[in-house]
C-alpha positions as CSV (number, residue, x, y, z in Angstrom):
1,M,-42.8,84.6,13.8
2,V,-45.6,87.2,14.5
3,E,-47.4,87.5,17.7
4,F,-49.9,90.1,18.9
5,S,-50.1,90.7,22.6
6,A,-51.0,93.5,25.0
7,L,-48.0,95.5,25.8
8,D,-48.4,95.0,29.6
9,H,-48.3,91.2,29.1
10,I,-44.7,91.3,27.7
11,D,-41.5,91.5,29.6
12,L,-39.4,94.1,27.8
13,A,-36.3,93.8,30.0
14,D,-34.4,91.9,27.2
15,Y,-35.4,94.3,24.4
16,R,-33.9,97.5,23.3
17,P,-35.4,100.2,21.1
18,L,-33.9,100.6,17.6
19,R,-35.1,104.1,17.1
20,T,-36.5,106.8,19.3
21,S,-38.5,108.8,16.7
22,N,-42.0,108.1,15.7
23,V,-43.0,105.1,13.6
24,H,-45.8,105.9,11.1
25,G,-46.6,102.4,9.9
26,T,-45.1,99.3,8.4
27,L,-45.1,98.3,4.7
28,G,-44.6,94.7,5.7
29,L,-42.0,91.9,5.8
30,I,-39.4,90.8,3.2
31,N,-37.1,87.8,3.1
32,I,-33.6,88.2,1.8
33,R,-31.7,84.9,1.8
34,A,-32.1,83.6,5.3
35,D,-33.0,87.0,6.9
36,V,-36.4,88.6,7.6
37,F,-36.7,92.3,7.5
38,I,-39.6,94.5,8.6
39,C,-40.1,97.8,6.6
40,I,-40.9,100.8,8.8
41,I,-42.2,104.1,7.6
42,N,-40.2,106.7,9.6
43,G,-40.9,109.8,7.6
44,A,-44.2,110.9,6.2
45,A,-46.2,114.0,5.4
46,R,-49.9,114.5,5.0
47,V,-50.8,115.5,1.4
48,A,-54.5,114.8,1.1
49,N,-57.8,114.8,2.8
50,V,-60.2,113.0,0.4
51,R,-63.3,113.1,2.7
52,P,-63.6,113.6,6.4
53,G,-61.6,110.9,8.1
54,E,-59.8,109.9,4.9
55,T,-56.2,111.2,4.9
56,V,-53.3,110.3,2.7
57,Q,-49.7,110.5,3.6
58,K,-46.6,110.7,1.3
59,I,-43.8,108.4,2.3
60,L,-40.6,110.4,2.8
61,S,-38.3,107.8,4.2
62,V,-38.3,104.1,5.3
63,E,-36.0,101.8,7.3
64,F,-35.5,98.0,7.2
65,Y,-34.9,96.2,10.5
66,C,-33.7,92.6,10.6
67,L,-35.9,90.6,12.9
68,N,-33.7,87.5,13.3
69,R,-30.2,89.0,13.9
70,S,-28.6,92.3,14.8
71,D,-25.7,92.3,12.2
72,Y,-27.3,95.2,10.1
73,D,-28.4,97.5,12.9
74,H,-25.3,99.6,12.7
75,E,-25.8,100.2,9.0
76,L,-29.3,101.6,9.2
77,H,-28.3,105.3,9.5
78,N,-25.1,105.5,7.6
79,E,-26.5,106.8,4.3
80,V,-25.6,110.4,3.4
81,N,-28.7,110.9,1.3
82,P,-31.3,108.2,2.3
83,Y,-34.0,109.7,0.1
84,S,-32.2,109.6,-3.3
85,T,-32.8,107.1,-5.9
86,D,-30.2,108.4,-8.3
87,D,-27.8,105.6,-7.8
88,V,-30.1,102.7,-8.0
89,G,-29.7,101.0,-11.4
90,A,-32.2,99.2,-13.5
91,D,-30.9,96.0,-12.1
92,G,-32.1,97.0,-8.6
93,F,-28.6,97.4,-7.2
94,D,-26.8,100.5,-5.9
95,H,-24.1,101.6,-8.4
96,G,-22.9,104.7,-6.5
97,R,-22.1,108.0,-8.2
98,D,-19.2,106.5,-10.2
99,G,-21.5,104.0,-11.8
100,E,-19.6,101.0,-10.4
101,L,-21.5,98.2,-8.6
102,R,-20.9,98.5,-4.9
103,D,-19.8,95.5,-2.9
104,P,-23.0,94.1,-1.4
105,A,-21.1,92.9,1.7
106,L,-20.5,96.5,2.6
107,E,-24.1,97.7,2.5
108,H,-27.5,97.0,3.9
109,P,-29.2,94.3,1.8
110,C,-32.4,96.5,1.5
111,L,-30.5,99.6,0.5
112,A,-31.8,99.8,-3.1
113,L,-35.4,99.1,-1.9
114,K,-35.0,101.7,0.8
115,K,-34.0,104.3,-1.7
116,L,-36.9,103.4,-4.1
117,L,-39.5,103.6,-1.3
118,S,-38.0,106.9,0.0
119,G,-38.1,108.6,-3.4
120,G,-41.3,110.6,-2.8
121,T,-43.6,108.7,-5.2
122,F,-45.3,106.4,-2.8
123,Y,-48.4,107.2,-0.7
124,Y,-50.4,105.3,2.0
125,S,-53.4,105.7,4.1
126,V,-54.3,104.1,7.4
127,D,-57.9,105.4,7.2
128,F,-59.3,103.8,4.0
129,D,-58.5,101.5,1.1
130,I,-56.3,103.8,-1.1
131,T,-56.0,101.2,-3.8
132,N,-59.6,101.5,-4.9
133,R,-61.5,104.5,-6.4
134,L,-64.6,105.7,-4.4
135,Q,-67.0,103.8,-6.6
136,D,-65.3,100.5,-5.9
137,R,-65.0,100.7,-2.1
138,S,-67.6,100.6,0.6
139,S,-67.5,102.7,3.7
140,E,-68.0,99.6,5.7
141,E,-64.9,97.9,4.5
142,S,-61.7,98.1,6.5
143,A,-58.6,99.5,4.9
144,F,-57.0,96.0,5.3
145,D,-59.6,93.6,4.0
146,I,-57.4,91.5,1.6
147,D,-60.3,90.6,-0.6
148,S,-61.1,94.3,-1.3
149,L,-57.6,95.6,-1.9
150,D,-56.8,96.1,-5.6
151,E,-53.5,94.3,-6.0
152,D,-52.9,96.0,-9.4
153,F,-52.1,99.1,-7.5
154,L,-51.0,97.7,-4.1
155,W,-47.2,98.1,-4.4
156,N,-46.4,96.5,-1.0
157,S,-48.7,93.5,-1.7
158,Y,-45.9,91.0,-1.4
159,M,-44.6,92.5,1.9
160,I,-47.9,93.2,3.6
161,E,-49.8,90.0,2.7
162,P,-48.3,87.9,5.6
163,L,-49.4,90.5,8.1
164,I,-52.8,90.9,6.5
165,R,-53.3,87.1,6.7
166,F,-52.2,87.2,10.3
167,R,-54.7,89.9,11.0
168,S,-57.5,87.9,9.4
169,R,-56.9,85.1,12.0
170,L,-57.2,87.4,15.0
171,A,-60.3,87.6,17.2
172,A,-62.5,90.6,16.5
173,R,-61.3,92.5,19.6
174,D,-57.6,91.9,18.8
175,R,-58.2,92.8,15.1
176,E,-59.8,96.1,16.2
177,A,-56.9,96.8,18.5
178,L,-54.4,96.2,15.7
179,D,-56.3,98.5,13.4
180,A,-56.4,101.1,16.0
181,S,-52.6,101.0,16.2
182,R,-52.6,102.3,12.6
183,I,-49.5,100.2,11.9
184,L,-50.6,98.3,8.8
185,T,-50.5,100.3,5.6
186,S,-51.5,99.9,2.0
187,A,-49.2,101.8,-0.4
188,I,-49.7,103.0,-3.9
189,R,-47.2,104.7,-6.3
190,G,-48.2,107.8,-8.3
191,F,-49.5,111.1,-7.1
192,V,-51.9,112.3,-4.5
193,S,-52.8,115.9,-3.5
194,T,-55.7,117.9,-2.2
195,V,-56.3,121.6,-2.7
196,T,-58.8,123.6,-0.6
197,V,-61.6,125.4,-2.5
198,P,-62.9,128.5,-0.6
199,A,-66.7,128.8,-0.4
200,S,-66.5,131.9,-2.5
201,T,-65.1,130.0,-5.5
202,S,-66.8,126.6,-5.0
203,P,-68.9,125.4,-7.9
204,I,-71.6,124.6,-5.5
205,R,-73.6,127.3,-3.8
206,P,-72.2,128.0,-0.3
207,L,-73.8,126.9,2.9
208,R,-74.6,129.3,5.7
209,T,-71.4,128.2,7.4
210,N,-69.2,129.1,4.3
211,L,-67.0,126.1,4.9
212,P,-64.4,125.3,2.2
213,S,-64.7,122.3,-0.2
214,T,-61.8,120.1,-1.3
215,L,-60.6,118.9,-4.7
216,T,-58.3,115.9,-4.7
217,L,-56.4,114.1,-7.4
218,I,-55.2,110.4,-6.9
219,S,-53.1,108.8,-9.6
220,R,-52.4,105.1,-9.1
221,L,-49.6,103.5,-11.1
222,S,-50.1,99.8,-11.7
223,C,-47.4,97.5,-10.4
224,R,-48.0,94.8,-13.0
225,R,-45.8,96.2,-15.7
226,A,-44.1,99.3,-14.3
227,G,-40.8,100.4,-15.8
228,T,-38.7,103.2,-17.1
229,R,-38.9,105.0,-20.4
230,F,-37.9,102.8,-23.4
231,N,-37.5,99.8,-21.1
232,A,-41.1,99.1,-20.6
233,R,-43.4,99.5,-23.6
234,G,-46.6,97.8,-24.8
235,I,-48.3,94.7,-23.4
236,D,-47.4,91.3,-22.0
237,D,-49.2,88.0,-22.4
238,D,-51.4,88.5,-19.4
239,G,-52.8,91.7,-20.8
240,N,-50.9,94.1,-18.6
241,V,-49.6,97.2,-20.3
242,A,-46.6,99.4,-19.4
243,N,-47.2,102.6,-17.3
244,F,-50.9,101.9,-16.7
245,V,-52.3,104.6,-14.4
246,E,-55.8,105.2,-13.0
247,T,-56.4,108.8,-12.1
248,E,-59.4,109.8,-10.0
249,T,-60.7,113.4,-9.5
250,V,-62.7,113.8,-6.3
251,F,-64.6,116.9,-5.2
252,W,-66.1,117.0,-1.7
253,Y,-68.5,119.5,-0.4
254,P,-69.2,120.2,3.3
255,S,-73.0,119.2,2.9
256,G,-71.7,115.6,2.3
257,L,-72.0,115.8,-1.5
258,C,-69.1,113.9,-3.2
259,F,-68.2,113.6,-6.8
260,S,-65.6,111.2,-8.2
261,Y,-64.5,110.6,-11.8
262,A,-61.9,108.0,-12.9
263,Q,-60.0,107.8,-16.2
264,I,-57.0,105.7,-17.3
265,R,-53.8,105.9,-19.3
266,G,-51.4,103.2,-20.5
267,S,-49.0,102.2,-23.3
268,V,-50.4,101.2,-26.7
269,P,-51.5,97.6,-26.0
270,L,-49.4,95.9,-28.6
271,F,-46.1,94.0,-28.5
272,W,-43.6,96.7,-29.4
273,E,-40.2,98.1,-28.4
274,Q,-38.4,101.4,-28.8
275,A,-34.6,101.8,-29.2
276,T,-32.7,104.0,-26.8
277,G,-29.7,106.2,-27.2
278,L,-30.9,108.2,-30.2
279,L,-32.0,111.9,-30.4
280,P,-35.4,112.7,-29.0
281,G,-38.2,111.9,-31.5
282,Q,-35.9,109.6,-33.5
283,Q,-36.2,106.4,-31.4
284,K,-37.0,103.6,-33.7
285,I,-40.3,101.8,-33.0
286,Q,-40.5,98.1,-33.7
287,I,-43.6,95.8,-33.5
288,T,-42.4,92.4,-32.3
289,R,-45.4,90.1,-32.8
290,S,-47.8,89.3,-35.5
291,P,-51.4,90.4,-35.4
292,E,-52.5,86.8,-34.7
293,A,-50.1,86.5,-31.8
294,T,-51.1,89.9,-30.4
295,Q,-54.9,89.6,-30.4
296,P,-55.4,87.3,-27.4
297,A,-53.4,89.6,-25.1
298,F,-55.0,92.6,-26.6
299,D,-58.5,91.2,-25.9
300,K,-57.5,90.2,-22.4
301,H,-56.5,93.7,-21.6
302,F,-59.7,95.3,-22.7
303,E,-61.9,92.5,-21.3
304,D,-60.4,93.3,-17.9
305,L,-61.0,97.0,-18.4
306,E,-64.6,96.4,-19.3
307,V,-65.2,94.3,-16.2
308,N,-63.6,97.1,-14.0
309,Y,-64.9,100.2,-15.7
310,G,-67.7,99.4,-18.2
311,I,-67.6,100.7,-21.7
312,V,-64.0,101.7,-22.8
313,H,-63.4,104.6,-25.1
314,V,-59.9,104.8,-26.5
315,V,-58.4,108.3,-27.1
316,N,-55.3,107.8,-29.3
317,L,-53.1,110.9,-29.4
318,L,-50.4,109.4,-31.7
319,S,-49.3,111.2,-34.8
320,E,-50.9,110.1,-38.2
321,S,-47.8,111.3,-40.1
322,K,-44.7,110.2,-38.1
323,P,-43.7,106.7,-39.4
324,G,-43.4,104.9,-36.1
325,E,-46.4,106.4,-34.5
326,M,-48.5,106.0,-37.7
327,E,-47.7,102.2,-37.7
328,L,-48.7,101.9,-34.1
329,T,-52.0,103.7,-34.8
330,Q,-52.8,101.5,-37.8
331,K,-52.1,98.3,-35.8
332,Y,-54.0,99.6,-32.8
333,R,-57.1,100.3,-35.0
334,Y,-56.8,96.9,-36.5
335,H,-56.9,95.1,-33.2
336,I,-59.8,97.3,-32.0
337,Q,-61.8,96.4,-35.1
338,H,-61.1,92.6,-34.4
339,S,-61.7,92.8,-30.7
340,S,-64.3,90.6,-29.1
341,L,-65.7,93.7,-27.4
342,N,-66.2,95.5,-30.7
343,K,-69.7,94.3,-31.2
344,D,-72.9,96.3,-31.5
345,L,-75.0,96.2,-28.3
346,H,-78.7,96.9,-28.3
347,S,-79.7,99.0,-25.3
348,A,-83.2,99.1,-23.8
349,A,-83.7,102.4,-25.7
350,G,-83.1,100.7,-29.0
351,A,-79.8,102.6,-29.7
352,N,-76.6,100.7,-30.7
353,S,-73.4,101.1,-28.6
354,R,-70.2,99.2,-28.3
355,L,-68.1,98.1,-25.3
356,L,-64.9,99.3,-27.1
357,E,-64.9,102.5,-29.0
358,E,-62.1,104.7,-30.4
359,S,-61.3,108.4,-31.2
360,Q,-58.2,109.3,-33.1
361,F,-56.8,112.8,-32.2
362,D,-53.4,113.7,-33.7
363,F,-52.3,115.9,-30.9
364,H,-49.3,117.5,-32.6
365,A,-51.2,118.3,-35.8
366,E,-54.2,119.8,-33.8
367,T,-51.9,122.0,-31.7
368,K,-49.3,123.2,-34.1
369,G,-51.3,126.2,-35.2
370,P,-51.5,129.7,-33.7
371,G,-53.8,128.5,-31.0
372,G,-51.1,126.2,-29.5
373,Y,-52.1,123.8,-26.7
374,E,-55.5,125.7,-26.4
375,A,-56.5,123.9,-29.6
376,A,-56.4,120.7,-27.6
377,N,-59.9,121.6,-26.4
378,S,-61.2,120.6,-29.8
379,I,-61.0,117.0,-28.4
380,R,-64.4,117.9,-26.8
381,R,-66.3,117.6,-30.0
382,L,-65.1,114.0,-30.5
383,I,-65.9,112.7,-27.1
384,Q,-68.7,114.9,-25.6
385,H,-71.4,112.4,-26.4
386,Q,-69.4,109.6,-24.6
387,A,-68.6,111.8,-21.7
388,D,-72.3,112.6,-21.2
389,G,-73.1,108.8,-21.4
390,F,-70.4,107.7,-19.0
391,A,-71.7,110.0,-16.2
392,Y,-69.8,110.1,-12.9
393,Y,-69.9,108.8,-9.3
394,M,-71.9,110.9,-6.9
395,S,-72.9,110.4,-3.3
396,E,-74.9,112.5,-0.9
397,K,-75.4,112.6,2.9
398,A,-78.8,111.1,3.8
399,D,-81.1,112.4,6.5
400,D,-81.1,109.2,8.4
401,S,-78.3,107.5,10.3
402,G,-78.3,104.5,7.9
403,S,-76.3,101.5,9.0
404,T,-74.9,101.4,12.5
405,S,-72.1,99.0,11.8
406,R,-69.4,99.3,14.5
407,Y,-66.7,99.3,11.8
408,E,-67.9,102.5,10.1
409,K,-65.5,105.2,10.9
410,T,-67.3,108.6,10.5
411,D,-70.8,110.1,10.6
412,F,-70.3,111.2,7.0
413,Q,-69.7,107.6,5.8
414,R,-72.6,106.2,7.7
415,R,-75.0,108.6,6.1
416,S,-73.5,108.5,2.6
417,M,-75.9,107.3,-0.1
418,V,-74.8,106.6,-3.7
419,M,-76.9,108.6,-6.1
420,L,-75.1,107.9,-9.4
421,Q,-72.3,105.7,-10.7
422,Q,-69.8,106.1,-13.6
423,E,-70.5,103.6,-16.4
424,G,-67.6,104.0,-18.8
425,V,-64.0,105.1,-18.9
426,F,-61.7,107.0,-21.3
427,R,-58.4,105.2,-22.0
428,T,-55.9,107.9,-23.2
429,N,-52.5,107.2,-24.7
430,C,-49.7,108.9,-26.6
431,L,-46.3,107.4,-27.1
432,D,-45.0,107.6,-23.5
433,C,-48.3,108.6,-21.8
434,L,-46.8,111.8,-20.4
435,D,-47.3,115.4,-21.7
436,R,-49.9,114.9,-24.4
437,T,-51.9,112.4,-22.3
438,N,-51.8,114.6,-19.2
439,L,-53.2,117.6,-21.0
440,I,-56.1,115.7,-22.6
441,Q,-56.9,114.0,-19.3
442,T,-57.0,117.4,-17.6
443,I,-59.6,118.4,-20.3
444,I,-61.6,115.2,-19.8
445,S,-61.6,115.8,-16.0
446,Q,-62.9,119.3,-16.5
447,M,-65.7,118.0,-18.9
448,A,-66.8,115.5,-16.2
449,I,-67.0,118.2,-13.6
450,E,-68.8,120.6,-16.0
451,I,-71.5,117.8,-16.6
452,F,-71.8,117.4,-12.8
453,I,-72.2,121.0,-11.9
454,E,-74.4,121.8,-15.0
455,Y,-76.8,119.1,-14.0
456,R,-77.2,120.9,-10.6
457,R,-77.5,124.2,-12.4
458,E,-74.4,125.6,-10.9
459,H,-71.3,127.1,-12.4
460,A,-67.5,127.1,-11.6
461,T,-65.4,130.2,-11.3
462,A,-62.1,130.8,-13.0
463,D,-60.4,130.5,-9.7
464,F,-61.8,126.9,-9.3
465,W,-60.5,125.9,-12.7
466,M,-57.1,127.4,-12.0
467,R,-56.9,125.1,-8.9
468,H,-58.0,122.1,-10.9
469,S,-55.4,122.8,-13.7
470,S,-52.7,123.3,-11.0
471,L,-53.5,119.8,-9.6
472,W,-53.2,118.2,-13.0
473,A,-50.0,120.0,-13.8
474,D,-48.4,118.7,-10.6
475,N,-49.6,115.3,-11.5
476,G,-48.0,115.5,-14.9
477,D,-44.7,116.8,-13.4
478,V,-44.6,113.8,-11.0
479,R,-45.4,111.3,-13.7
480,M,-42.6,112.9,-15.9
481,V,-40.0,112.5,-13.1
482,S,-40.9,109.0,-12.1
483,F,-41.2,107.7,-15.7
484,K,-38.1,109.4,-17.2
485,L,-35.7,108.2,-14.4
486,A,-33.2,106.0,-15.9
487,R,-33.3,103.9,-12.7
488,G,-35.7,103.0,-9.9
């Protein structure tokens, strides 16, 4: 089906262009019944510049072209609003504004998927592996090495895999030519944005050039158990939890200094459900499995986290007085206490630590006083010791040229040396992992940056923290919209 050849070796006389505008990349191939479609990104906007040569684009629109017949060509541009996901039901079909299922014979078979991918919550990069945090990716790896892509966050894994396998069989020269075409893309779902930090407000002393720094936030929503509010809760038998998100804060300074810090959020890892259709705050919570039947999946979840992140510290924000949330908290604590990871470890220094730890912080009770949400900062006293111990990822530009691998893309990456790595992660949850969780994660991100700059005997300005808070607020808004959609 797929062939890679030089353009001047192909007779194009019998071919016709399907579109005249730019093509930004492809998300891969999909089979629907007997037809094969290729998904093309035809609308995108740059939203982030993580490090020099590492850009991220937001997907604004896609098109699906049938490769084996032309029957659907005339339907490609007939949508009044190709970017809307409002009419896509939970069953994956387009119900229209009247709520009635449309006749599939009258629409493009990829219409629902097209609307989903054009909804403004998907991002891609042709420069680097966007599925992995900085600590887990090497500058020498291609953005398309199938063994390095994290399929937990690779939303187009199913579609792109045939093309990546095809790429792996090409000769080195052809593989480089395919990469240079910037056609293959790895896509995540979540939120990505970069803000520029002027030299005058940077937490690092400015260089003589007074070049600006950048602050980037990348949230990666897992594709393993994604779903809408009330429809996806808790854990499955494989240890995947609903609405699992890894969020990475990246600060880059023009000297080549780079800071990265990752944290995670996800539904309470128990088997539980929540009824819909009631007033807010009155949705009934029901635990659907016994402790004995829950523990294996619970342990699988945290064992996977320990492999990926090291020590895991749970920050549980559920209420200790509301009946439903109180029951979840009690069961959660029970399973932590009975987890295989909840064993004392003896470090080289002789101190005891555990691979799985917990802090309970009743968010509503802590913030209901006159201090309001400012009182959420009291979380610091509970987790400061762990934050200090987890550290952060840091790399700096070395004086020598380092490796001269032909696959390295920039001078910055060739000279980058890892100085420190993050050794643990905070796993934060409330009931739906939205407002409460986002505010606490904002504070944790700030704590990590404070540890970083205090170690260097620097300080951050109020303007810097305003930019940091603005990024996290935007992140929370996007998560709120994508999670609360009744469809998509």
